[in-house]
C-alpha positions, 0 to 999 in steps of 0.5 A: 500500500505504501507504493500506491502514491508512487504508482499513481504518479507513474500512471499520471506521468504516463498518461500526460506523456501519451497525451502530449505525444498524441498532440505532438503527432497531430500537430505535425501530421503527416509525419510519414507517407500516407497510403491511399488504397484504390480498390480498382486496377490502375488506369481506371477512373477511380485510380486516375482521379486518386492520382490527380488529387494525390499529386496536387496535394504532394506538389502544393503541400509536400505530402507524400502519398503511396497509391495501393491498388487493391482490386476485386469484388466490386471494390470490396477487397480494397475498402475492407483493407481500409476498414481494418487498417490502423486508424492513425490517419496514415491509411485512406481509401477512395470509395465510390457509388458501387462499393459504398452505396450499391454493394451493401444491398447487392452482395448477400454478405459484405466484409464491412459496414459502409456507414459504420466502418469508415470516417468520411473525409471528402467528396472528390467528384461525380460523373453521370452515365450517358444513355446511348444507342446505335446511330441508326437506331429509331430511338432519338429521344426518351419519348421514343425509348419509352414508346418502343420499350412499352411495345417490346422488351428491349435489351440493356447492356451494362458494364457489369451487374451492380455498376451505376451503368446497370442500376442507374438504367434500371432506376430510369426504366422503373421511373419511366414505367417499362422493363428491360432485359439486362445484359451484363458484360465484363466492362465497357469495351465488350458492352459497346461492341455488342451495342454497335453490333446490334446485339443490344438496344441501349447502354448507359455508359460513362462519358469517356467510354462513349464520347469517342464513338459519339463524336465518330458518328457511331453512337447517338447520345440520348440523355445524361443522368446528372442534374445539369448537362455536361460540358463535353455533351452540351446538346445532350439533355438530362433525364431530369429536364426531359420529363423526369424531374429530380432523376439523378444517377451519378458515379461519385468518388470520395476519400474515407478513412478507418472509423475512429481516425482523429478528427484533426487528421481528417480536417487537415486531409479535407482542407488540402484536398478541397484546395486541390479540387478548387484549382482551375487546372483540376476542375478543367481536367475533370470537365474534360472527362465529364466529371464535376469537382465536388469537395465539401466538409467531412460532415457533408460527406457523411450525410451524402453517404447516408442518403446515397446508401438508402437511395441506391439500396432501394434501387438494387432491391427493386431491380432484384439484382443479387451477387453472392 
């Protein structure tokens, strides 16, 4: 018992030392390279955007990022690694519509909870999908599409089950009051090949994947799924302005951290990434591919993720799509 005051003193000293060390670490964050997990292969849209933002922050703020591509299971493998990483601020992940909003309802079992296992950091960008048909198709407007789809079952190609290309198309068909036969492909390339070959009737694709063929006169763009028209297709109306007010289906990308990551670290990351997203050269580069720079606070991203999780979850359940 006579050692109790000494023991308490040591414990108090240790607590103060630890608190001081944590405060010092936060004040000097980041003191080492930050790993940014991209849950898709190199050269894809998520990877390119992640590298653009990481490079901007590196050049302007002298931070060091290590891009770690961990593809598989629709992005679930990479984000699971983020969810289970140490929450010290040195592991981040680039999530998107598919793995944070669609997959939780699409997969029978998820390795993580999209709303509980991550600390939202910042919304990076969003991109619509474009409804296209073969140039010689009789479908020239959404009204034409609805009339034809109500007369016969049309086939809808997609870049894969559970993608925005797929679920966004199903959302529109349900809103317009008709059904389609979904034909999933392993990526945009084969989906476009069959659309051009006349094996399918319609396709919802990302702007970069369809724009070259639209410009070449091989495809006709009917509508985009964003709230506003996009700069690279200024003459293509939105679905919302074509009689379906409020319709939106976008592929968004956001940076998240493991749950429990220091709010101070998140605030610093949010600040430098918002600065990168506000630079004219970054905004212009995103516009060139049909994307919109977003940004905002971590709290705003948290609310956005909740609403998107609910909205896309409803769409997946109504579509009947499931993956094991």
